[in-house]
C-alpha positions in Angstrom: 0.1 -0.1 0.0 1.6 3.3 -1.2 1.8 6.3 0.9 -0.8 8.2 -1.4 -3.5 5.5 -1.2 -5.3 7.3 1.7 -5.3 10.5 0.0 -8.5 10.9 -0.9 -9.3 13.1 -4.1 -6.1 14.5 -4.2 -4.6 12.5 -7.1 -3.1 16.0 -9.3 -1.5 16.9 -5.7 0.1 13.1 -4.7 1.2 13.3 -8.8 3.2 16.6 -8.0 4.7 15.3 -4.4 5.6 11.8 -6.2 8.0 13.6 -8.3 9.3 15.8 -6.1 10.5 12.8 -3.5 11.9 10.8 -6.5 13.9 13.8 -7.3 14.7 14.1 -3.6 15.8 10.4 -3.4 18.0 11.2 -6.2 19.4 14.0 -4.5 20.2 12.1 -1.2 21.4 9.1 -3.0 23.9 11.5 -4.8 24.9 13.1 -1.8 25.8 10.2 0.0 27.8 8.6 -3.0 29.5 11.7 -3.6 28.2 11.9 -7.4 26.7 15.4 -8.5 23.1 16.1 -7.9 20.5 16.0 -10.8 20.5 19.5 -12.5 17.0 19.7 -12.4 14.7 19.2 -9.5 11.1 19.2 -8.8 11.9 19.2 -5.0 12.5 22.5 -2.6 13.1 23.0 0.7 9.4 24.4 1.7 6.3 23.3 1.2 2.5 25.0 1.8 -0.4 22.8 1.6 -3.9 25.0 1.6 -7.1 23.7 1.5 -10.4 23.8 2.9 -11.3 22.0 6.0 -11.4 18.5 5.4 -9.4 18.1 2.5 -6.6 16.3 4.0 -3.7 19.0 4.3 -1.9 17.3 7.1 -2.4 13.6 5.8 -1.0 15.1 2.5 2.2 16.5 4.1 2.4 13.7 6.6 2.1 11.1 3.1 5.0 13.4 1.6 7.2 13.2 4.9 7.1 9.4 4.9 8.0 9.2 0.9 11.0 11.4 1.4 12.0 9.3 4.4 11.2 6.2 2.5 14.4 3.3 2.8 12.4 0.9 0.7 15.0 -1.5 -1.0 13.0 -1.6 -4.1 14.0 1.7 -4.9 17.3 0.1 -5.7 15.3 -1.7 -8.5 13.3 1.6 -9.7 10.8 1.7 -7.2 9.2 4.9 -6.4 9.6 6.4 -2.6 6.6 6.1 -0.6 6.3 2.1 -0.2 4.3 2.4 2.8 5.7 -0.5 4.4 9.5 0.3 5.2 10.3 1.4 8.4 11.2 5.1 7.3 7.6 5.2 5.7 5.5 3.3 8.7 7.3 5.4 11.7 6.7 8.7 9.8 3.2 8.0 9.5 2.4 7.2 12.7 4.4 10.5 14.0 7.4 8.6 15.9 10.5 9.0 13.6 13.3 10.7 14.7 13.6 13.1 12.2 10.0 14.0 11.6 8.8 16.6 14.2 5.4 17.9 14.1 4.2 21.2 15.8 0.6 21.6 16.4 -1.3 24.5 17.9 -2.1 23.3 21.8 -4.2 26.4 22.4 -5.6 29.3 19.7 -1.8 30.1 18.8 1.5 28.6 18.2 4.0 30.6 20.6 7.4 31.4 20.1 8.5 29.1 23.1 6.8 26.4 21.1 8.5 26.9 18.1 12.3 27.1 19.9 13.4 23.8 20.0 12.1 23.1 16.8 13.4 25.7 14.9 16.9 25.1 16.2 16.6 20.8 15.2 15.8 22.1 11.8 19.3 23.5 11.2 20.8 20.2 12.3 21.5 17.1 10.0 19.2 13.9 9.8 20.2 11.5 12.7 18.8 8.4 11.1 16.6 9.4 7.9 17.2 10.7 4.9 15.7 14.5 5.4 15.2 16.5 8.6 11.5 17.4 8.1 9.5 19.9 10.0 5.4 19.6 9.7 3.8 22.6 11.4 -0.1 21.3 11.0 -1.7 25.0 12.3 0.4 27.5 10.2 -2.3 30.3 10.4 -1.9 29.8 14.1 1.5 31.3 14.1 1.7 34.5 15.9 3.9 37.3 14.7 7.0 36.1 17.4 6.5 32.6 16.3 6.4 33.4 12.4 9.1 35.3 12.6 11.4 32.5 13.9 10.1 29.9 11.1 10.8 33.0 8.5 14.4 32.8 9.3 14.6 29.0 9.2 12.9 28.8 6.1 15.4 31.6 4.5 18.2 29.9 4.9 17.5 26.0 5.6 19.9 23.2 6.3 20.8 21.5 2.9 18.6 18.7 3.7 15.8 20.3 6.1 12.4 20.5 4.4 9.7 22.5 5.9 6.2 21.3 5.5 3.6 24.1 6.4 -0.2 23.7 6.0 -3.0 26.5 6.6 -6.7 26.9 5.0 -5.6 29.5 2.4 -2.5 31.5 1.4 -3.7 34.7 3.0 -3.5 33.1 6.2 0.8 32.8 6.1 2.7 35.6 6.1 3.6 37.2 2.5 7.3 36.6 3.4 7.0 32.8 4.1 4.8 31.9 1.6 6.6 33.5 -1.2 9.6 31.1 0.1 7.3 27.9 -0.4 6.1 26.0 -3.2 2.1 26.2 -2.8 -0.2 23.3 -3.5 -3.8 23.9 -3.4 -6.1 20.9 -2.1 -9.7 20.6 -3.2 -12.5 19.1 -1.1 -13.1 15.7 -2.3 -16.1 14.7 -3.7 -19.1 13.0 -1.6 -18.4 9.4 -3.6 -14.7 9.6 -3.2 -15.3 9.7 0.7 -17.7 7.0 0.7 -15.8 5.1 -1.3 -12.7 5.1 0.5 -14.8 4.6 3.9 -16.0 1.2 2.3 -12.7 0.4 1.2 -10.5 1.3 4.1 -12.5 1.3 7.2 -15.1 -1.8 6.2 -17.9 0.6 6.6 -21.4 -0.7 5.3 -22.3 1.1 1.9 -25.4 3.0 3.4 -23.8 4.0 6.3 -20.7 5.4 4.4 -22.7 7.4 2.3 -24.5 8.8 4.9 -21.3 10.0 6.8 -19.9 11.3 3.4 -23.0 13.5 2.7 -23.2 14.6 6.2 -20.1 15.8 6.0 -19.7 17.2 2.3 -16.5 15.6 1.9 -14.8 16.2 5.1 -12.6 13.2 5.6 -11.7 12.8 9.5 -15.6 14.0 10.1 -16.5 11.6 7.8 -14.6 8.7 9.4 -15.5 9.5 12.9 -19.2 9.9 11.8 -19.3 6.5 10.1 -17.0 4.7 13.2 -18.2 6.6 16.3 -21.6 6.0 17.7 -21.2 8.4 20.1 -20.4 11.0 17.1 -23.4 10.5 15.6 -25.4 10.8 18.6 -23.7 14.4 19.1 -24.7 15.5 15.6 -28.6 14.0 16.2 -28.5 16.5 19.1 -27.2 19.3 17.5 -29.9 19.0 14.6 -32.4 19.4 17.4 -31.4 22.6 18.2 -33.5 24.4 15.4 -36.8 23.4 17.0 -35.6 24.2 20.8 -34.9 27.6 20.1 -38.8 29.2 19.8 -38.8 29.9 23.6 -36.3 32.0 25.1 -35.6 29.5 27.9 -35.2 26.8 25.3 -32.7 28.7 23.6 -30.7 29.5 26.5 -30.9 26.0 28.1 -29.9 24.6 24.2 -26.7 27.1 24.5 -25.6 25.8 27.9 -26.0 22.1 26.8 -24.0 22.9 23.5 -21.2 24.4 25.7 -21.8 21.8 28.1 -21.2 18.8 25.6 -18.0 20.6 24.2 -16.6 21.0 27.7 -17.0 17.4 28.2 -15.1 16.4 25.2 -12.6 18.4 26.4 -12.4 16.8 29.8 -12.3 13.3 28.1 -9.2 14.3 26.1 -7.6 15.9 29.1 -7.9 12.9 31.1 -6.1 10.5 28.5 -3.5 12.8 27.5 -2.8 15.2 30.8 -2.1 12.3 33.3 0.2 10.4 30.7 2.0 13.2 29.8 2.3 14.4 34.0 3.8 11.1 34.8 6.2 11.3 32.0 8.0 14.3 33.0 8.0 13.2 36.8 10.1 10.2 35.8 12.1 12.7 33.3 12.9 15.0 36.1 13.6 12.2 38.5 10.7 12.1 41.0 9.8 8.9 42.6 6.1 7.9 42.0 4.3 8.7 45.2 7.6 11.3 46.5 8.0 15.3 46.0 9.6 16.6 43.1 13.2 17.6 43.1 14.3 20.8 44.1 13.7 23.7 41.1 11.5 21.6 38.9 8.4 23.5 39.7 8.4 26.0 36.8 9.2 23.1 35.0 5.8 21.3 36.2 3.7 25.0 36.1 4.6 25.1 32.2 3.0 21.8 31.4 -0.1 22.4 33.3 -0.3 26.0 31.4 0.1 24.1 28.4 -2.5 21.6 29.2 -5.0 24.2 30.0 -4.3 25.8 26.5 -5.0 22.4 24.8 -8.1 22.1 27.1 -9.5 25.4 25.7 -8.3 24.9 22.1 -10.2 21.3 22.1 -13.8 22.8 23.7 -13.6 25.4 21.1 -12.8 23.2 18.2 -15.8 20.7 19.5 -18.3 23.9 19.4 -16.8 24.6 16.0 -17.6 21.4 14.8 -21.3 21.6 16.1 -21.9 25.2 14.8 -20.3 23.6 11.4 -22.9 20.8 11.1 -25.6 23.5 12.4 -24.4 25.7 9.2 -24.9 22.8 6.9 -28.6 22.2 8.5 -29.8 25.8 7.6 -28.2 25.5 4.2 -30.3 22.6 3.4 -33.1 24.7 4.8 -32.2 27.9 2.7 -32.0 25.3 -0.5 -35.4 23.8 0.2 -36.8 27.5 0.3 -35.2 28.3 -2.9 -35.9 25.2 -4.8 -32.3 24.1 -5.7 -31.6 20.8 -6.9 -28.4 20.4 -4.7 -28.0 17.5 -2.6 -29.3 17.8 1.0 -26.0 17.3 3.4 -29.2 16.1 6.4 -31.2 13.9 4.0 -31.9 11.7 7.3 -33.7 14.9 8.7 -35.7 16.0 5.5 -38.7 16.4 7.4 -37.8 18.6 10.1 -35.8 20.5 7.1 -39.2 20.9 5.0 -40.9 22.0 8.3 -38.9 25.1 8.9 -38.3 25.7 5.4 -42.4 26.0 5.2 -42.5 27.6 8.0 -39.9 30.7 7.7 -38.7 32.8 4.7 -35.0 32.5 3.1 -34.3 35.8 4.7 -34.9 34.5 8.0 -32.8 31.5 7.5 -29.7 33.4 5.9 -29.9 35.8 8.9 -29.5 32.9 11.0 -26.4 31.1 9.1 -24.9 34.8 9.3 -25.6 34.2 13.4 -23.7 31.3 13.6 -20.7 32.8 11.8 -20.6 35.6 13.9 -20.5 32.9 16.9 -17.7 31.3 15.4 -16.1 34.7 14.8 -16.8 35.2 18.4 -15.2 32.2 19.4 -12.2 32.7 17.3 -11.6 36.2 19.1 -12.0 34.5 22.7 -15.3 35.6 23.7 -16.7 33.6 26.7 -18.0 30.2 24.8 -21.4 30.2 26.8 -21.6 34.3 25.7 -21.0 33.7 22.1 -23.6 30.4 21.6 -26.2 32.2 23.8 -26.3 35.2 21.5 -26.4 32.9 18.8 -29.0 30.6 20.2 -31.3 34.0 20.5 -30.4 35.1 17.2 -31.6 31.7 15.7 -35.0 32.4 17.8 -35.3 36.0 16.5 -34.8 34.8 12.7 
């Protein structure tokens, strides 16, 4: 299985990256053997992957990283990099390769302190792999200081260092950074392509796969989660009932509270899974025996970890809320489609009775105002407005129409 097999609907991009990986392989082989490097190359030291949510920016970048680290013996016989089976491919794909460093926003921003060690590492030679690879999952969340640190590293990289930056659009990245990157734009996979992937790769029943792909409008990760996780389906069903609950002020405020509480519970579950393990690992690294006090002078290190975990919980809660708001937007989009008599496929065909009822009872203008209210809520959350206040304002706007 090639590393490109899981990239749904990105055949053009996979072809370009495959050609770059072959040139990169030739470059490293020539460097190791002392031969002259190839004169023309499709490989470069910095790449910027953009595309809408669900297009698979991070998956594409990680597949490319795996192809660059591929050590399959088949290459000596003309095989293409990115076999998917060798140690280089496998560890890069699962995130344990020593020379593939992944940076993701813990909170709402990637801070300079989060990038310091990574930038320093980018100037070193690969320890065991063929390339030193830095993958930044949320390049749009770099703040001014961390972006400047990345800019300096991208301007003058080490000979065998590759930066892979992922962002929703070009405008989300500093012009000085994006001008030094090769840009590849990903498109949203078709609903049919996502459904086919769920059947082939996950063993999902075709009807369930089609429903999940349609509900998420081609968002690969959300479709996979919706098709495989009953709890995710229950949360979505609860969100889709919200438009029927905002008729009264009390119902609107209660629905807002429940939406925020569900997001907080998601964040708590993730924290329980990750925080305890991180804390114990750090204590062990600091030399603390289980059940004993921490060594003198290590309180500041533990405080830094606690701050990081707090930022991550906040980010997780907001991401969970954003997911619910995305489902709500798709719901009202379907209502608007029915009101305008368009022939586009409904994302929420499983709730068609409710959609038709709301379409009959309201106007297209009111539905547009409701969609705008959801968008305003997302903007408010992005600006760190208290979640409950932002969601209450939204549900009251949904009630008003």
